[in-house]
DOTOR-704893 format. One record per residue: x, y, z of N, C-alpha, C in turn; residue number from 1. Coordinates in pm, whole numbers, plus 50000, padded with zeros to 5 digits. Example, Ala and Ser with C-alpha at 12.3 -4.5 7.8 and 13.67 -1.06 7.14 Angstrom:
<recs>
+-------+-------+-------+-------+-------+-------+-------+-------+-------+------+
!   n_u !   n_v !   n_w !  ca_u !  ca_v !  ca_w !   c_u !   c_v !   c_w ! resi !
+-------+-------+-------+-------+-------+-------+-------+-------+-------+------+
! 51319 ! 49431 ! 50780 ! 51230 ! 49550 ! 50780 ! 51320 ! 49670 ! 50780 !    1 !
! 51285 ! 49775 ! 50708 ! 51367 ! 49894 ! 50714 ! 51290 ! 50003 ! 50787 !    2 !
+-------+-------+-------+-------+-------+-------+-------+-------+-------+------+
</recs>
This chain:
<recs>
+-------+-------+-------+-------+-------+-------+-------+-------+-------+------+
!   n_u !   n_v !   n_w !  ca_u !  ca_v !  ca_w !   c_u !   c_v !   c_w ! resi !
+-------+-------+-------+-------+-------+-------+-------+-------+-------+------+
! 22548 ! 71011 ! 06847 ! 22566 ! 70867 ! 06781 ! 22662 ! 70874 ! 06669 !    1 !
! 22746 ! 70796 ! 06676 ! 22807 ! 70794 ! 06523 ! 22740 ! 70761 ! 06400 !    2 !
! 22780 ! 70763 ! 06267 ! 22691 ! 70696 ! 06149 ! 22649 ! 70555 ! 06143 !    3 !
! 22760 ! 70466 ! 06207 ! 22721 ! 70334 ! 06211 ! 22605 ! 70330 ! 06309 !    4 !
! 22598 ! 70390 ! 06448 ! 22504 ! 70328 ! 06527 ! 22389 ! 70400 ! 06482 !    5 !
! 22337 ! 70511 ! 06431 ! 22241 ! 70575 ! 06359 ! 22196 ! 70478 ! 06240 !    6 !
! 22283 ! 70419 ! 06170 ! 22259 ! 70325 ! 06051 ! 22172 ! 70190 ! 06135 !    7 !
! 22239 ! 70170 ! 06231 ! 22161 ! 70038 ! 06326 ! 22038 ! 70051 ! 06327 !    8 !
! 22044 ! 70192 ! 06447 ! 21931 ! 70197 ! 06493 ! 21790 ! 70234 ! 06416 !    9 !
! 21843 ! 70264 ! 06257 ! 21744 ! 70295 ! 06168 ! 21697 ! 70152 ! 06097 !   10 !
! 21787 ! 70090 ! 06136 ! 21753 ! 69943 ! 06069 ! 21669 ! 69865 ! 06168 !   11 !
! 21680 ! 69919 ! 06286 ! 21633 ! 69819 ! 06394 ! 21483 ! 69849 ! 06406 !   12 !
! 21464 ! 70014 ! 06396 ! 21321 ! 70097 ! 06353 ! 21246 ! 70060 ! 06248 !   13 !
! 21306 ! 70019 ! 06134 ! 21229 ! 69995 ! 06036 ! 21174 ! 69821 ! 06064 !   14 !
! 21269 ! 69758 ! 06098 ! 21205 ! 69587 ! 06125 ! 21132 ! 69635 ! 06228 !   15 !
! 21103 ! 69718 ! 06340 ! 20989 ! 69709 ! 06407 ! 20851 ! 69772 ! 06339 !   16 !
! 20876 ! 69877 ! 06267 ! 20787 ! 69913 ! 06151 ! 20689 ! 69837 ! 06077 !   17 !
! 20777 ! 69741 ! 06005 ! 20749 ! 69653 ! 05909 ! 20631 ! 69558 ! 06013 !   18 !
! 20728 ! 69441 ! 06117 ! 20668 ! 69391 ! 06209 ! 20508 ! 69462 ! 06210 !   19 !
! 20492 ! 69583 ! 06274 ! 20367 ! 69626 ! 06328 ! 20300 ! 69613 ! 06173 !   20 !
! 20315 ! 69682 ! 06086 ! 20223 ! 69679 ! 05966 ! 20190 ! 69530 ! 05963 !   21 !
! 20296 ! 69428 ! 05917 ! 20228 ! 69292 ! 05941 ! 20134 ! 69225 ! 05988 !   22 !
! 20160 ! 69253 ! 06128 ! 20038 ! 69226 ! 06219 ! 19940 ! 69317 ! 06213 !   23 !
! 19930 ! 69391 ! 06178 ! 19797 ! 69478 ! 06133 ! 19734 ! 69428 ! 06036 !   24 !
! 19803 ! 69375 ! 05921 ! 19730 ! 69357 ! 05804 ! 19655 ! 69220 ! 05839 !   25 !
! 19742 ! 69155 ! 05905 ! 19705 ! 69008 ! 05973 ! 19577 ! 69019 ! 06044 !   26 !
! 19575 ! 69128 ! 06131 ! 19434 ! 69132 ! 06177 ! 19355 ! 69187 ! 06093 !   27 !
! 19358 ! 69245 ! 06010 ! 19268 ! 69295 ! 05929 ! 19186 ! 69225 ! 05816 !   28 !
! 19298 ! 69079 ! 05794 ! 19238 ! 68980 ! 05703 ! 19163 ! 68872 ! 05766 !   29 !
! 19128 ! 68856 ! 05904 ! 19078 ! 68758 ! 06003 ! 18971 ! 68754 ! 05947 !   30 !
! 18887 ! 68617 ! 05976 ! 18741 ! 68652 ! 05966 ! 18655 ! 68731 ! 06049 !   31 !
! 18733 ! 68753 ! 06161 ! 18667 ! 68820 ! 06307 ! 18720 ! 68969 ! 06271 !   32 !
! 18763 ! 69029 ! 06167 ! 18806 ! 69140 ! 06133 ! 18746 ! 69272 ! 06179 !   33 !
! 18601 ! 69234 ! 06170 ! 18486 ! 69335 ! 06171 ! 18474 ! 69377 ! 06310 !   34 !
! 18528 ! 69270 ! 06430 ! 18475 ! 69308 ! 06530 ! 18551 ! 69439 ! 06564 !   35 !
! 18489 ! 69557 ! 06662 ! 18569 ! 69633 ! 06727 ! 18686 ! 69621 ! 06782 !   36 !
! 18729 ! 69528 ! 06874 ! 18820 ! 69527 ! 06915 ! 18953 ! 69466 ! 06826 !   37 !
! 18909 ! 69413 ! 06702 ! 19028 ! 69400 ! 06603 ! 19075 ! 69474 ! 06548 !   38 !
! 18923 ! 69602 ! 06515 ! 18979 ! 69695 ! 06460 ! 19061 ! 69796 ! 06543 !   39 !
! 19036 ! 69813 ! 06655 ! 19139 ! 69872 ! 06739 ! 19278 ! 69824 ! 06758 !   40 !
! 19299 ! 69710 ! 06758 ! 19413 ! 69656 ! 06746 ! 19489 ! 69683 ! 06628 !   41 !
! 19394 ! 69665 ! 06524 ! 19456 ! 69693 ! 06386 ! 19524 ! 69903 ! 06375 !   42 !
! 19414 ! 69933 ! 06404 ! 19446 ! 70096 ! 06454 ! 19598 ! 70095 ! 06543 !   43 !
! 19559 ! 70037 ! 06641 ! 19698 ! 70097 ! 06702 ! 19812 ! 70060 ! 06649 !   44 !
! 19832 ! 69935 ! 06620 ! 19933 ! 69882 ! 06556 ! 19963 ! 69986 ! 06431 !   45 !
! 19894 ! 70030 ! 06323 ! 19958 ! 70119 ! 06251 ! 19974 ! 70250 ! 06283 !   46 !
! 19924 ! 70290 ! 06387 ! 19989 ! 70397 ! 06464 ! 20092 ! 70398 ! 06500 !   47 !
! 20135 ! 70281 ! 06579 ! 20270 ! 70218 ! 06607 ! 20382 ! 70271 ! 06504 !   48 !
! 20319 ! 70187 ! 06386 ! 20415 ! 70219 ! 06281 ! 20447 ! 70353 ! 06213 !   49 !
! 20346 ! 70432 ! 06232 ! 20337 ! 70567 ! 06205 ! 20440 ! 70591 ! 06305 !   50 !
! 20422 ! 70608 ! 06440 ! 20537 ! 70676 ! 06534 ! 20684 ! 70611 ! 06507 !   51 !
! 20734 ! 70483 ! 06473 ! 20820 ! 70469 ! 06462 ! 20848 ! 70512 ! 06312 !   52 !
! 20832 ! 70514 ! 06221 ! 20851 ! 70617 ! 06096 ! 20910 ! 70740 ! 06124 !   53 !
! 20846 ! 70829 ! 06212 ! 20852 ! 70952 ! 06241 ! 21011 ! 70954 ! 06361 !   54 !
! 21028 ! 70826 ! 06428 ! 21102 ! 70815 ! 06513 ! 21264 ! 70769 ! 06429 !   55 !
! 21267 ! 70721 ! 06329 ! 21378 ! 70725 ! 06252 ! 21460 ! 70843 ! 06246 !   56 !
! 21594 ! 70842 ! 06237 ! 21681 ! 70939 ! 06225 ! 21744 ! 70951 ! 06106 !   57 !
! 21771 ! 71051 ! 06027 ! 21850 ! 71079 ! 05929 ! 21974 ! 71022 ! 05936 !   58 !
! 22034 ! 70936 ! 05824 ! 22148 ! 70902 ! 05814 ! 22268 ! 70992 ! 05857 !   59 !
! 22252 ! 71106 ! 05809 ! 22362 ! 71193 ! 05843 ! 22338 ! 71360 ! 05918 !   60 !
! 22398 ! 71365 ! 06034 ! 22339 ! 71478 ! 06112 ! 22430 ! 71580 ! 06059 !   61 !
! 22404 ! 71702 ! 06030 ! 22425 ! 71815 ! 05999 ! 22539 ! 71839 ! 06140 !   62 !
! 22707 ! 71890 ! 06055 ! 22794 ! 71932 ! 06169 ! 22806 ! 72096 ! 06189 !   63 !
! 22804 ! 72116 ! 06339 ! 22780 ! 72237 ! 06379 ! 22909 ! 72308 ! 06393 !   64 !
+-------+-------+-------+-------+-------+-------+-------+-------+-------+------+
</recs>
């Protein structure tokens, strides 16, 4: 990928990560946040955010 494509990809990944974390926090502050289903949903969203973080590519690839 070109540097511009990598940058756009990383911006998209970061946006998705932030959305997942926002949704997780929203679930955690609900009145029914103690319900197992809500806890599982929040944990799944946090896992998604972590996975997306590791998916982001470095902005510059080493030249071979």
